[in-house]
C-alpha positions, 0 to 999 in steps of 0.5 A: 669753159674758163679753168679755173686760175681764169675765173680768180683773175676774172672776178679779182677784175670785177671786184677792183672795178666795181671798187674803183666805182664806189670811191667818193667823188674828189671835190672838196676837201673832205671827199677828198680825204674818205677818197685817199682813205678807202685807196688806201684800204684798198691796197693794202687789201689787195683791192687794187693793183700797185699801179692803180692805186698810184694813178687814184692817189695822183687824181686825188692830189691833183684834185685838191690842191686845183679846189684847194683856196689855200693855193694859187692854180698857174694856168699850166695846173688848168691844161694838166686838169682838162687834159686829165678830164678829157682823157677820162675813160667817163668823161669830162662830162660826166660827173655833173660838178659839184656844188659851189660853196661859200670857199669854193666856186663852181668846178666850170668858172674856174676852169673858164678862168684861165 
């Protein structure tokens, strides 16, 4: 039987996992801004641990830099993105790519143009 402290810790972990699962996908400027706002709110309200929030904000930074038409993406950045996707617990194929727009080519085309 769980002690009261264990129940609270388990509830926190499950709540944090649910909160992270509900975060917006990291594609498109608006989604990335929403993602950052949600992570910041989760950190401010102690729904996320500092270490987790730091990793999520770093992921948002990478996503913004990779998808932004304002920056030229180096081969090194592509390799880093591929490595991050490969290490993702969800796997690189778990989320369908975003629909292409005028300013953003499909993600799979970006990855293939290394």
